N, C-alpha and C positions, 0 to 999 in steps of 0.2 A: 766587860761591863756593857750591857745593852741599854742604849739611851731611849727614854720615853720622850718622843718628840711633841707631845701635846703641850707641854709648858712653853717651849720656844715659839710654837705656833700662836699661843695666847699672847705672848709678849709682842710678837710681830703684829698681831691683829690690833692690840691696844695701841701700839706705836702708829699703825696706819690710821686708826680712827682719830687719834689726837692730831696727827699730821693733816688729815683732811679738815677737821674742825678748825684748827688754828691757822691753816694756810691763808684763808682770805684776810683775817685781821693782820697777820704778819706781812703779807704782801702789800696790802692796802695802806697800812699805817706804819709799818716798820721799815727801817733802813736795812741795807745789806748787812751792816754790822750786827744789827739785832737778829736778823734771820740766821746768820752764821753762828752767833752765840747760842741761840735757842737750839739750833741743830747740833752744835757741839755738846751741849748739856744732855740732849736726848741720846746722842751716840754714846757718851760716857756712861750714862745710867743703863743703857741697853747692854753694854759690855759688862758692867758691874753685875747686873741681874743674871746674865748668862753664865758668868763665873760662879755665882751662887748656885745656879742650876746644876752645874757640873759637880760641885761639892755635894749637893744633895744626892744626885744620881750615884756618885761613887760610894757614899757612905750609908745609904738607906738600908742596904742588906746586911750591914755590919752591926756590931753591938751598939746599944744606945749611947754608951760613953764615947765610942769612936764617932758616932754620928754627931754628937754634940761638939766634940773636938773639931771635926771638919767644918760643920756649919757655923758654929759660933767663932771658932778660931779663924775660919775663912772670912767671916764677916769683919773681924778686926783687921785682918790683913787687907781686905778690900777697902775698908775705910781709910787706912793709912795710905794706901796707894792713891785713892781718890783725893785725899787731902793734899798729897804731894803734887798730883796733876793739877788740882785747883790752884795751888800757889804758883806753879810754873805758868799756867795759862794766864792767870790774872797779872802776874808780875812781869812776864817777858813778852806777852803778846797784847795787842790792843783789842782785847775782847770786851764786849759790852757786858759789864758785870751784872747789872740788874736782870737782863734777859737770860744770861747764863745761869745765874743762881735760881731764878724763877723756874727755868726749865728743869734744872736739877731737882729742885724741891717737888715739883709736880710729878716728874717721872719716878723719883725715889718713893714717894708715897704710893703711887699706882703700882709700881713693880714690887714693892715690899708687900703690899696687900695680895698681889697675885702669888708671890713666893710663899707667903704664909698659908694661903688656901691650897697651894700645891703640896706643901709638906703635910697638911692635914689630910688631903686626899690620899697621899702615899701611905701615911700611917693607918688610915682606915682600911685601905686595900691590903696592906701588909698584915694587919691584925685579923682580918677576915680569912686570910690564907692559913694562918696558924691555928 
């Protein structure tokens, strides 16, 4: 399996842009607890989207049924793991819940959009080769 590194580069670019844009308000107005919670949410969602990327890359050359099993099944597994991590972090650590969930929401929407665009590009590229 040869990985196409354009998607991880886009994810890291988006992460960097949001980090730059949000750094001033977070440092100026937020406490260390808020900054850590927002950073934890960003890290969690980055790992989530990169796991989705690996599922896409592994299954894109396979049959459509296999692709759907890996991508949608992988999404279900990632959501369950994410829910477990959320419960653990919120229950057992003194994490700022509002900052954590806001960060997760923002990055989830952003990364899901990038993931959908990437799948569309892959299918367009794949269909023009056939």
